[in-house]
PDB file of N, CA, C and O in Angstrom:
ATOM      1  N   VAL A   1       0.841  -1.214   0.000  1.00  0.00           N
ATOM      2  CA  VAL A   1       0.000   0.000   0.000  1.00  0.00           C
ATOM      3  C   VAL A   1       0.868   1.254   0.000  1.00  0.00           C
ATOM      4  O   VAL A   1       0.542   2.225  -0.682  1.00  0.00           O
ATOM      5  N   TRP A   2       1.962   1.249   0.748  1.00  0.00           N
ATOM      6  CA  TRP A   2       2.816   2.449   0.853  1.00  0.00           C
ATOM      7  C   TRP A   2       3.438   2.846  -0.480  1.00  0.00           C
ATOM      8  O   TRP A   2       3.777   4.010  -0.694  1.00  0.00           O
ATOM      9  N   VAL A   3       3.585   1.862  -1.383  1.00  0.00           N
ATOM     10  CA  VAL A   3       4.135   2.161  -2.713  1.00  0.00           C
ATOM     11  C   VAL A   3       3.179   3.080  -3.473  1.00  0.00           C
ATOM     12  O   VAL A   3       3.603   4.028  -4.134  1.00  0.00           O
ATOM     13  N   ILE A   4       1.886   2.785  -3.368  1.00  0.00           N
ATOM     14  CA  ILE A   4       0.862   3.602  -4.029  1.00  0.00           C
ATOM     15  C   ILE A   4       0.861   5.013  -3.443  1.00  0.00           C
ATOM     16  O   ILE A   4       0.774   6.001  -4.172  1.00  0.00           O
ATOM     17  N   VAL A   5       0.959   5.088  -2.125  1.00  0.00           N
ATOM     18  CA  VAL A   5       1.001   6.389  -1.440  1.00  0.00           C
ATOM     19  C   VAL A   5       2.231   7.171  -1.883  1.00  0.00           C
ATOM     20  O   VAL A   5       2.154   8.368  -2.160  1.00  0.00           O
ATOM     21  N   LEU A   6       3.362   6.481  -1.945  1.00  0.00           N
ATOM     22  CA  LEU A   6       4.617   7.102  -2.366  1.00  0.00           C
ATOM     23  C   LEU A   6       4.498   7.648  -3.781  1.00  0.00           C
ATOM     24  O   LEU A   6       4.897   8.780  -4.056  1.00  0.00           O
ATOM     25  N   LEU A   7       3.945   6.831  -4.680  1.00  0.00           N
ATOM     26  CA  LEU A   7       3.735   7.261  -6.064  1.00  0.00           C
ATOM     27  C   LEU A   7       2.799   8.460  -6.122  1.00  0.00           C
ATOM     28  O   LEU A   7       3.026   9.404  -6.879  1.00  0.00           O
ATOM     29  N   TYR A   8       1.749   8.410  -5.317  1.00  0.00           N
ATOM     30  CA  TYR A   8       0.755   9.478  -5.285  1.00  0.00           C
ATOM     31  C   TYR A   8       1.385  10.788  -4.826  1.00  0.00           C
ATOM     32  O   TYR A   8       1.024  11.864  -5.303  1.00  0.00           O
ATOM     33  N   VAL A   9       2.332  10.685  -3.892  1.00  0.00           N
ATOM     34  CA  VAL A   9       3.021  11.872  -3.372  1.00  0.00           C
ATOM     35  C   VAL A   9       4.092  12.355  -4.350  1.00  0.00           C
ATOM     36  O   VAL A   9       4.228  13.555  -4.585  1.00  0.00           O
ATOM     37  N   LEU A  10       4.845  11.422  -4.913  1.00  0.00           N
ATOM     38  CA  LEU A  10       5.968  11.781  -5.780  1.00  0.00           C
ATOM     39  C   LEU A  10       5.566  12.181  -7.193  1.00  0.00           C
ATOM     40  O   LEU A  10       6.279  12.937  -7.853  1.00  0.00           O
ATOM     41  N   PHE A  11       4.424  11.674  -7.660  1.00  0.00           N
ATOM     42  CA  PHE A  11       4.010  11.931  -9.044  1.00  0.00           C
ATOM     43  C   PHE A  11       3.940  13.417  -9.400  1.00  0.00           C
ATOM     44  O   PHE A  11       4.494  13.814 -10.425  1.00  0.00           O
ATOM     45  N   PRO A  12       3.272  14.261  -8.584  1.00  0.00           N
ATOM     46  CA  PRO A  12       3.239  15.700  -8.887  1.00  0.00           C
ATOM     47  C   PRO A  12       4.629  16.324  -8.880  1.00  0.00           C
ATOM     48  O   PRO A  12       4.932  17.188  -9.704  1.00  0.00           O
ATOM     49  N   VAL A  13       5.463  15.891  -7.962  1.00  0.00           N
ATOM     50  CA  VAL A  13       6.832  16.417  -7.871  1.00  0.00           C
ATOM     51  C   VAL A  13       7.609  16.086  -9.139  1.00  0.00           C
ATOM     52  O   VAL A  13       8.311  16.933  -9.691  1.00  0.00           O
ATOM     53  N   ILE A  14       7.474  14.838  -9.593  1.00  0.00           N
ATOM     54  CA  ILE A  14       8.144  14.397 -10.821  1.00  0.00           C
ATOM     55  C   ILE A  14       7.628  15.187 -12.015  1.00  0.00           C
ATOM     56  O   ILE A  14       8.404  15.600 -12.876  1.00  0.00           O
ATOM     57  N   LEU A  15       6.311  15.395 -12.064  1.00  0.00           N
ATOM     58  CA  LEU A  15       5.707  16.146 -13.166  1.00  0.00           C
ATOM     59  C   LEU A  15       6.227  17.571 -13.209  1.00  0.00           C
ATOM     60  O   LEU A  15       6.556  18.088 -14.277  1.00  0.00           O
ATOM     61  N   VAL A  16       6.301  18.206 -12.046  1.00  0.00           N
ATOM     62  CA  VAL A  16       6.791  19.587 -11.966  1.00  0.00           C
ATOM     63  C   VAL A  16       8.250  19.656 -12.403  1.00  0.00           C
ATOM     64  O   VAL A  16       8.635  20.545 -13.162  1.00  0.00           O
ATOM     65  N   ASN A  17       9.060  18.714 -11.921  1.00  0.00           N
ATOM     66  CA  ASN A  17      10.475  18.682 -12.293  1.00  0.00           C
ATOM     67  C   ASN A  17      10.655  18.435 -13.783  1.00  0.00           C
ATOM     68  O   ASN A  17      11.527  19.025 -14.420  1.00  0.00           O
ATOM     69  N   LEU A  18       9.820  17.557 -14.332  1.00  0.00           N
ATOM     70  CA  LEU A  18       9.858  17.249 -15.755  1.00  0.00           C
ATOM     71  C   LEU A  18       9.499  18.486 -16.564  1.00  0.00           C
ATOM     72  O   LEU A  18      10.125  18.783 -17.581  1.00  0.00           O
ATOM     73  N   ASP A  19       8.477  19.205 -16.093  1.00  0.00           N
ATOM     74  CA  ASP A  19       8.035  20.430 -16.760  1.00  0.00           C
ATOM     75  C   ASP A  19       9.153  21.468 -16.749  1.00  0.00           C
ATOM     76  O   ASP A  19       9.415  22.121 -17.759  1.00  0.00           O
ATOM     77  N   LYS A  20       9.812  21.615 -15.595  1.00  0.00           N
ATOM     78  CA  LYS A  20      10.929  22.563 -15.469  1.00  0.00           C
ATOM     79  C   LYS A  20      12.070  22.175 -16.394  1.00  0.00           C
ATOM     80  O   LYS A  20      12.659  23.023 -17.065  1.00  0.00           O
ATOM     81  N   ALA A  21      12.374  20.885 -16.422  1.00  0.00           N
ATOM     82  CA  ALA A  21      13.459  20.381 -17.268  1.00  0.00           C
ATOM     83  C   ALA A  21      13.153  20.627 -18.745  1.00  0.00           C
ATOM     84  O   ALA A  21      14.032  21.022 -19.510  1.00  0.00           O
ATOM     85  N   LEU A  22      11.907  20.392 -19.135  1.00  0.00           N
ATOM     86  CA  LEU A  22      11.502  20.606 -20.523  1.00  0.00           C
ATOM     87  C   LEU A  22      11.606  22.075 -20.899  1.00  0.00           C
ATOM     88  O   LEU A  22      12.046  22.416 -21.997  1.00  0.00           O
ATOM     89  N   LYS A  23      11.196  22.946 -19.972  1.00  0.00           N
ATOM     90  CA  LYS A  23      11.276  24.383 -20.228  1.00  0.00           C
ATOM     91  C   LYS A  23      12.734  24.813 -20.375  1.00  0.00           C
ATOM     92  O   LYS A  23      13.072  25.607 -21.252  1.00  0.00           O
ATOM     93  N   LYS A  24      13.595  24.277 -19.503  1.00  0.00           N
ATOM     94  CA  LYS A  24      15.029  24.581 -19.574  1.00  0.00           C
ATOM     95  C   LYS A  24      15.601  24.113 -20.900  1.00  0.00           C
ATOM     96  O   LYS A  24      16.408  24.803 -21.523  1.00  0.00           O
ATOM     97  N   LEU A  25      15.169  22.921 -21.325  1.00  0.00           N
ATOM     98  CA  LEU A  25      15.630  22.337 -22.580  1.00  0.00           C
ATOM     99  C   LEU A  25      15.207  23.212 -23.754  1.00  0.00           C
ATOM    100  O   LEU A  25      15.997  23.474 -24.662  1.00  0.00           O
ATOM    101  N   LYS A  26      13.950  23.662 -23.729  1.00  0.00           N
ATOM    102  CA  LYS A  26      13.429  24.522 -24.794  1.00  0.00           C
ATOM    103  C   LYS A  26      14.188  25.840 -24.828  1.00  0.00           C
ATOM    104  O   LYS A  26      14.556  26.324 -25.898  1.00  0.00           O
ATOM    105  N   VAL A  27      14.419  26.417 -23.657  1.00  0.00           N
ATOM    106  CA  VAL A  27      15.168  27.672 -23.559  1.00  0.00           C
ATOM    107  C   VAL A  27      16.594  27.459 -24.054  1.00  0.00           C
ATOM    108  O   VAL A  27      17.152  28.312 -24.744  1.00  0.00           O
ATOM    109  N   GLY A  28      17.178  26.322 -23.701  1.00  0.00           N
ATOM    110  CA  GLY A  28      18.524  25.984 -24.138  1.00  0.00           C
ATOM    111  C   GLY A  28      18.608  25.836 -25.642  1.00  0.00           C
ATOM    112  O   GLY A  28      19.540  26.330 -26.275  1.00  0.00           O
ATOM    113  N   GLU A  29      17.623  25.148 -26.212  1.00  0.00           N
ATOM    114  CA  GLU A  29      17.572  24.967 -27.666  1.00  0.00           C
ATOM    115  C   GLU A  29      17.420  26.307 -28.360  1.00  0.00           C
ATOM    116  O   GLU A  29      18.068  26.573 -29.372  1.00  0.00           O
ATOM    117  N   PHE A  30      16.557  27.148 -27.807  1.00  0.00           N
ATOM    118  CA  PHE A  30      16.319  28.474 -28.368  1.00  0.00           C
ATOM    119  C   PHE A  30      17.597  29.305 -28.300  1.00  0.00           C
ATOM    120  O   PHE A  30      17.951  29.995 -29.255  1.00  0.00           O
ATOM    121  N   GLY A  31      18.284  29.231 -27.159  1.00  0.00           N
ATOM    122  CA  GLY A  31      19.534  29.958 -26.977  1.00  0.00           C
ATOM    123  C   GLY A  31      20.598  29.486 -27.953  1.00  0.00           C
ATOM    124  O   GLY A  31      21.323  30.298 -28.527  1.00  0.00           O
ATOM    125  N   CYS A  32      20.692  28.180 -28.141  1.00  0.00           N
ATOM    126  CA  CYS A  32      21.665  27.610 -29.074  1.00  0.00           C
ATOM    127  C   CYS A  32      21.345  28.032 -30.498  1.00  0.00           C
ATOM    128  O   CYS A  32      22.246  28.366 -31.267  1.00  0.00           O
ATOM    129  N   GLY A  33      20.063  28.018 -30.853  1.00  0.00           N
ATOM    130  CA  GLY A  33      19.628  28.429 -32.188  1.00  0.00           C
ATOM    131  C   GLY A  33      19.978  29.878 -32.445  1.00  0.00           C
ATOM    132  O   GLY A  33      20.461  30.234 -33.520  1.00  0.00           O
ATOM    133  N   LEU A  34      19.729  30.710 -31.445  1.00  0.00           N
ATOM    134  CA  LEU A  34      20.022  32.139 -31.539  1.00  0.00           C
ATOM    135  C   LEU A  34      21.529  32.347 -31.688  1.00  0.00           C
ATOM    136  O   LEU A  34      21.981  33.162 -32.492  1.00  0.00           O
ATOM    137  N   PHE A  35      22.297  31.593 -30.896  1.00  0.00           N
ATOM    138  CA  PHE A  35      23.748  31.716 -30.905  1.00  0.00           C
ATOM    139  C   PHE A  35      24.326  31.329 -32.263  1.00  0.00           C
ATOM    140  O   PHE A  35      25.209  32.010 -32.782  1.00  0.00           O
ATOM    141  N   SER A  36      23.822  30.226 -32.840  1.00  0.00           N
ATOM    142  CA  SER A  36      24.324  29.770 -34.140  1.00  0.00           C
ATOM    143  C   SER A  36      23.958  30.759 -35.243  1.00  0.00           C
ATOM    144  O   SER A  36      24.719  30.946 -36.192  1.00  0.00           O
ATOM    145  N   LYS A  37      22.788  31.393 -35.114  1.00  0.00           N
ATOM    146  CA  LYS A  37      22.381  32.399 -36.097  1.00  0.00           C
ATOM    147  C   LYS A  37      23.317  33.597 -36.036  1.00  0.00           C
ATOM    148  O   LYS A  37      23.735  34.128 -37.065  1.00  0.00           O
ATOM    149  N   VAL A  38      23.638  34.011 -34.822  1.00  0.00           N
ATOM    150  CA  VAL A  38      24.542  35.154 -34.623  1.00  0.00           C
ATOM    151  C   VAL A  38      25.928  34.814 -35.159  1.00  0.00           C
ATOM    152  O   VAL A  38      26.591  35.650 -35.774  1.00  0.00           O
ATOM    153  N   GLU A  39      26.353  33.584 -34.919  1.00  0.00           N
ATOM    154  CA  GLU A  39      27.676  33.136 -35.378  1.00  0.00           C
ATOM    155  C   GLU A  39      27.776  33.138 -36.906  1.00  0.00           C
ATOM    156  O   GLU A  39      28.801  33.518 -37.471  1.00  0.00           O
ATOM    157  N   ARG A  40      26.695  32.707 -37.566  1.00  0.00           N
ATOM    158  CA  ARG A  40      26.702  32.604 -39.027  1.00  0.00           C
ATOM    159  C   ARG A  40      26.785  33.972 -39.699  1.00  0.00           C
ATOM    160  O   ARG A  40      27.488  34.144 -40.694  1.00  0.00           O
ATOM    161  N   SER A  41      26.058  34.940 -39.145  1.00  0.00           N
ATOM    162  CA  SER A  41      25.992  36.257 -39.794  1.00  0.00           C
ATOM    163  C   SER A  41      27.286  37.054 -39.675  1.00  0.00           C
ATOM    164  O   SER A  41      27.368  38.176 -40.175  1.00  0.00           O
TER     165      SER A  41
END
């Protein structure tokens, strides 16, 4: 039973962390894209 409780507690935390990581990744990709554009010109 405690496994279900643990999952229930950790699931939102994992989702939030995943969301943050994805946002960081998107920002990183955007930054890299911007940087390569600046480098090319």
